[in-house]
C-alpha positions as a printed NumPy array, in Angstrom:
array([[-138.409,   40.36 ,  -24.308],
       [-136.438,   40.713,  -27.353],
       [-135.309,   37.851,  -29.175],
       [-131.601,   37.104,  -30.593],
       [-129.547,   39.798,  -31.757],
       [-131.795,   41.5  ,  -33.615],
       [-135.297,   41.698,  -33.397],
       [-137.676,   43.547,  -36.764],
       [-140.837,   42.609,  -37.732],
       [-143.43 ,   43.391,  -40.562],
       [-146.448,   44.903,  -39.741],
       [-149.342,   45.15 ,  -42.263],
       [-153.05 ,   46.151,  -41.597],
       [-155.38 ,   43.713,  -43.89 ],
       [-157.272,   46.317,  -45.342],
       [-156.405,   44.629,  -49.247],
       [-154.121,   42.356,  -50.422],
       [-150.209,   43.195,  -50.132],
       [-147.976,   44.776,  -52.968],
       [-144.667,   44.829,  -54.13 ],
       [-144.1  ,   47.571,  -51.919],
       [-145.369,   44.918,  -49.434],
       [-142.508,   42.912,  -50.45 ],
       [-140.063,   44.945,  -50.761],
       [-140.448,   46.369,  -46.735],
       [-140.704,   42.322,  -45.597],
       [-137.699,   41.186,  -47.315],
       [-135.586,   43.656,  -46.403],
       [-136.47 ,   43.701,  -42.37 ],
       [-136.229,   39.356,  -42.185],
       [-133.033,   39.491,  -44.197],
       [-131.901,   42.451,  -41.511],
       [-132.74 ,   40.61 ,  -38.621],
       [-131.338,   37.032,  -40.263],
       [-128.246,   38.457,  -41.501],
       [-127.67 ,   39.388,  -37.512],
       [-128.85 ,   35.802,  -36.295],
       [-132.086,   37.976,  -34.64 ],
       [-135.761,   37.031,  -35.456],
       [-138.057,   38.569,  -37.488],
       [-142.152,   38.86 ,  -36.222],
       [-145.478,   39.383,  -38.176],
       [-147.839,   41.858,  -36.627],
       [-151.409,   42.269,  -38.477],
       [-151.939,   45.627,  -37.55 ],
       [-155.821,   45.43 ,  -37.559],
       [-157.296,   48.048,  -35.257],
       [-159.522,   48.932,  -38.705],
       [-163.212,   47.976,  -37.837],
       [-164.65 ,   49.299,  -40.688],
       [-161.468,   48.119,  -43.575],
       [-159.522,   45.47 ,  -41.895],
       [-160.605,   42.378,  -43.542],
       [-159.988,   38.466,  -42.348],
       [-159.613,   37.326,  -45.844],
       [-156.528,   39.314,  -45.939],
       [-155.082,   38.214,  -43.091],
       [-154.914,   34.447,  -44.185],
       [-153.861,   35.525,  -48.251],
       [-150.974,   38.31 ,  -46.442],
       [-149.464,   34.919,  -45.2  ],
       [-150.366,   33.501,  -47.548],
       [-147.961,   35.929,  -49.95 ],
       [-145.225,   35.61 ,  -47.283],
       [-144.635,   32.237,  -47.536],
       [-144.409,   32.198,  -51.871],
       [-142.224,   34.792,  -51.396],
       [-139.997,   32.631,  -48.719],
       [-140.372,   34.065,  -45.481],
       [-141.055,   33.221,  -42.314],
       [-140.606,   34.296,  -39.28 ],
       [-140.426,   33.312,  -35.426],
       [-143.203,   33.335,  -33.293],
       [-147.371,   33.31 ,  -33.251],
       [-148.554,   35.775,  -35.748],
       [-149.451,   38.832,  -33.103],
       [-152.865,   40.246,  -33.811],
       [-153.544,   43.694,  -32.603],
       [-157.049,   43.544,  -31.822],
       [-156.145,   40.828,  -29.473],
       [-154.125,   43.77 ,  -27.786],
       [-156.656,   46.739,  -27.356],
       [-156.276,   46.493,  -23.557],
       [-152.778,   47.544,  -23.56 ],
       [-153.341,   50.523,  -25.839],
       [-156.405,   51.241,  -23.592],
       [-154.073,   51.095,  -20.181],
       [-151.13 ,   54.206,  -22.484],
       [-154.18 ,   55.962,  -23.468],
       [-155.393,   55.945,  -19.933],
       [-152.056,   57.364,  -18.468],
       [-151.676,   60.451,  -20.916],
       [-155.215,   61.107,  -19.694],
       [-154.079,   61.34 ,  -16.25 ],
       [-151.114,   63.424,  -17.377],
       [-153.768,   65.753,  -18.927],
       [-151.537,   65.528,  -22.339],
       [-154.594,   64.599,  -24.224],
       [-157.737,   66.444,  -25.218],
       [-161.204,   64.94 ,  -26.736],
       [-161.847,   66.359,  -29.974],
       [-165.487,   66.961,  -31.605],
       [-164.371,   67.994,  -34.947],
       [-165.095,   66.151,  -38.362],
       [-163.155,   65.926,  -40.99 ],
       [-165.162,   68.372,  -43.005],
       [-164.353,   70.618,  -40.099],
       [-160.83 ,   71.026,  -40.492],
       [-161.138,   70.982,  -43.922],
       [-162.931,   73.99 ,  -43.405],
       [-160.858,   75.593,  -41.077],
       [-159.352,   78.335,  -42.384],
       [-157.09 ,   78.692,  -39.638],
       [-155.256,   74.951,  -39.415],
       [-151.516,   75.376,  -40.322],
       [-150.075,   73.366,  -42.502],
       [-146.83 ,   70.628,  -42.372],
       [-145.482,   68.554,  -44.682],
       [-148.082,   66.951,  -45.091],
       [-150.761,   69.015,  -45.602],
       [-152.716,   70.731,  -42.899],
       [-152.475,   69.922,  -39.513],
       [-155.216,   69.801,  -36.776],
       [-156.17 ,   74.009,  -35.867],
       [-156.072,   73.365,  -32.047],
       [-159.917,   74.081,  -32.306],
       [-160.935,   71.693,  -29.326],
       [-157.613,   71.518,  -27.353],
       [-158.665,   74.698,  -24.536],
       [-162.316,   73.754,  -24.715],
       [-163.668,   74.425,  -21.175],
       [-166.974,   72.036,  -21.121],
       [-167.233,   69.004,  -23.387],
       [-169.491,   66.285,  -23.342],
       [-168.138,   63.089,  -23.239],
       [-171.294,   61.418,  -24.525],
       [-170.891,   63.263,  -27.929],
       [-168.238,   60.794,  -30.787],
       [-165.202,   62.239,  -30.309],
       [-161.476,   61.283,  -31.093],
       [-158.537,   61.856,  -28.157],
       [-156.118,   63.833,  -29.515],
       [-152.077,   64.235,  -28.196],
       [-151.612,   67.806,  -26.949],
       [-148.217,   67.899,  -28.609],
       [-146.63 ,   71.204,  -27.741],
       [-147.424,   70.543,  -23.682],
       [-146.113,   66.681,  -24.175],
       [-143.148,   67.865,  -26.183],
       [-142.079,   70.852,  -23.499],
       [-142.628,   67.847,  -20.508],
       [-139.416,   65.609,  -21.862],
       [-137.083,   68.103,  -23.514],
       [-134.78 ,   67.428,  -26.33 ],
       [-135.631,   63.749,  -28.198],
       [-133.207,   62.071,  -30.62 ],
       [-133.628,   59.173,  -32.751],
       [-131.303,   57.399,  -35.287],
       [-131.649,   56.3  ,  -38.634],
       [-129.774,   54.319,  -40.627],
       [-127.193,   55.172,  -37.6  ],
       [-127.834,   58.868,  -38.309],
       [-128.962,   60.96 ,  -35.003],
       [-131.984,   62.506,  -36.134],
       [-133.504,   65.387,  -34.06 ],
       [-137.37 ,   64.355,  -32.977],
       [-139.661,   67.394,  -34.148],
       [-143.198,   66.171,  -33.056],
       [-145.086,   69.176,  -34.251],
       [-144.101,   68.884,  -37.381],
       [-147.627,   66.552,  -37.756],
       [-149.441,   68.637,  -34.923],
       [-151.635,   67.104,  -31.969],
       [-152.186,   63.672,  -34.086],
       [-155.031,   61.477,  -33.317],
       [-154.568,   58.554,  -30.395],
       [-157.494,   56.915,  -30.09 ],
       [-160.385,   57.92 ,  -33.007],
       [-164.125,   57.813,  -32.894],
       [-164.65 ,   55.081,  -34.692],
       [-162.097,   52.648,  -32.937],
       [-160.186,   52.603,  -29.84 ],
       [-156.581,   53.131,  -30.353],
       [-154.789,   54.99 ,  -33.484],
       [-151.545,   53.528,  -35.422],
       [-149.275,   55.937,  -33.91 ],
       [-149.485,   54.588,  -30.296],
       [-150.432,   51.06 ,  -31.046],
       [-147.376,   50.839,  -33.04 ],
       [-145.786,   52.524,  -30.409],
       [-146.448,   50.757,  -27.646],
       [-146.245,   47.239,  -29.287],
       [-142.943,   47.848,  -30.884],
       [-142.045,   47.781,  -26.715],
       [-144.057,   44.772,  -25.748],
       [-142.727,   42.798,  -28.857],
       [-138.456,   43.433,  -28.05 ],
       [-138.202,   45.045,  -31.38 ],
       [-135.077,   46.685,  -31.395],
       [-134.554,   47.401,  -35.146],
       [-137.509,   49.264,  -37.173],
       [-137.084,   48.608,  -40.783],
       [-139.837,   50.522,  -43.302],
       [-140.358,   52.668,  -45.878],
       [-139.573,   56.626,  -45.892],
       [-143.284,   57.214,  -46.129],
       [-143.345,   56.807,  -42.383],
       [-140.169,   58.801,  -41.403],
       [-142.325,   61.596,  -40.302],
       [-144.236,   59.596,  -37.832],
       [-141.516,   58.601,  -35.91 ],
       [-140.895,   62.826,  -34.539],
       [-144.142,   61.645,  -33.118],
       [-143.422,   57.51 ,  -32.138],
       [-139.879,   59.014,  -30.113],
       [-142.365,   61.433,  -28.135],
       [-144.635,   58.747,  -26.89 ],
       [-142.055,   56.331,  -26.213],
       [-140.68 ,   59.201,  -23.938],
       [-144.208,   59.525,  -22.531],
       [-144.157,   55.794,  -21.416],
       [-140.7  ,   55.042,  -20.615],
       [-140.54 ,   52.634,  -23.734],
       [-137.344,   51.935,  -25.033],
       [-136.585,   53.548,  -29.061],
       [-135.564,   51.099,  -31.367],
       [-133.23 ,   52.028,  -34.187],
       [-134.875,   52.644,  -37.405],
       [-134.201,   52.009,  -41.502],
       [-136.255,   53.735,  -43.108],
       [-135.813,   51.616,  -46.518],
       [-136.527,   53.769,  -50.486],
       [-140.281,   53.602,  -52.001],
       [-141.054,   51.409,  -54.777],
       [-142.089,   53.765,  -57.722],
       [-144.914,   52.288,  -60.584],
       [-144.447,   53.822,  -63.979],
       [-146.821,   56.275,  -63.696],
       [-143.729,   57.757,  -61.677],
       [-146.187,   57.408,  -58.311],
       [-145.002,   55.393,  -55.237],
       [-147.413,   51.813,  -54.889],
       [-149.623,   51.98 ,  -52.625],
       [-152.863,   50.221,  -52.125],
       [-155.444,   53.332,  -52.885],
       [-153.378,   53.547,  -56.119],
       [-154.635,   50.269,  -57.114],
       [-151.031,   48.654,  -57.275],
       [-150.507,   45.077,  -58.158],
       [-151.228,   42.822,  -55.472],
       [-148.621,   39.58 ,  -55.324],
       [-151.721,   37.961,  -55.802],
       [-152.376,   38.43 ,  -59.439],
       [-148.424,   38.417,  -60.194],
       [-148.412,   34.854,  -58.886],
       [-151.634,   34.286,  -61.193],
       [-149.328,   35.597,  -63.836],
       [-146.744,   32.995,  -63.37 ],
       [-144.488,   35.448,  -61.896],
       [-141.369,   33.428,  -60.168],
       [-140.799,   35.061,  -56.576],
       [-137.146,   34.951,  -57.295],
       [-137.386,   37.571,  -59.744],
       [-138.51 ,   39.969,  -56.516],
       [-136.797,   38.913,  -53.958],
       [-133.56 ,   38.675,  -55.826],
       [-133.174,   42.105,  -57.269],
       [-134.761,   43.351,  -53.215],
       [-131.566,   41.492,  -51.773],
       [-129.4  ,   43.077,  -54.532],
       [-130.395,   46.822,  -53.385],
       [-132.653,   47.057,  -57.041],
       [-135.874,   47.74 ,  -57.775],
       [-138.247,   44.175,  -59.031],
       [-139.824,   43.848,  -62.098],
       [-139.043,   47.169,  -63.772],
       [-140.042,   48.836,  -61.252],
       [-137.671,   51.495,  -59.548],
       [-136.588,   52.8  ,  -56.11 ],
       [-137.29 ,   56.602,  -54.756],
       [-134.441,   58.461,  -55.034],
       [-135.289,   59.886,  -51.381]])
């Protein structure tokens, strides 16, 4: 159930400490709801058992408090919600819209038939038409995007009030449950946004393409579609967007250096980038 006039969320993965890019998203989502008399929720996306760390959860809470941000209601953990994702996947299985995939990353990388999408090679559909499959072998579950899109027809979603036509085929047959995890980002975030009554999703432009898949899943699972507000990303001195994998300086590091949190929050609220960084052009 939605709380207030607008409900947003910040949903980090506890695979590392928060950095300035996370601060940008958190402040924008927090203020979007606050300016509308709504609610701001905190959700921990800890579905990756191999990379999620409990100490990072505590660190994220500490970082958000340091920024002066608070949230409504209890912190939601995806690891506590696995039955919900399993039920959604079972529904898609029953409708014949997913298939088991036994390919490894190396198999896909070696495939000469893999088509290319905007983010690189797409899954070539090697396992899509298997007539026999041994369920005891490790496997992922992939969404048959072509069949699923044909089932629901034309779909649209809104980004900053602009109508966008969904093109889920841009990402190909995405994984909905992995060999080493019972769900994937795409399935879990779609289920959770609906269950938590999220009316407005405020997140970075790096997740814009994922919204095409999320819109398709919403239609397949009869879930509501929030309004989306994808914001510009922070760019570092090297020209790369801030990311954990690029070793972005953490908020904890900045705190240890004596940085005033208002030096981060105030520029963001003024529509600028903090601490000498810049915002992406798109």
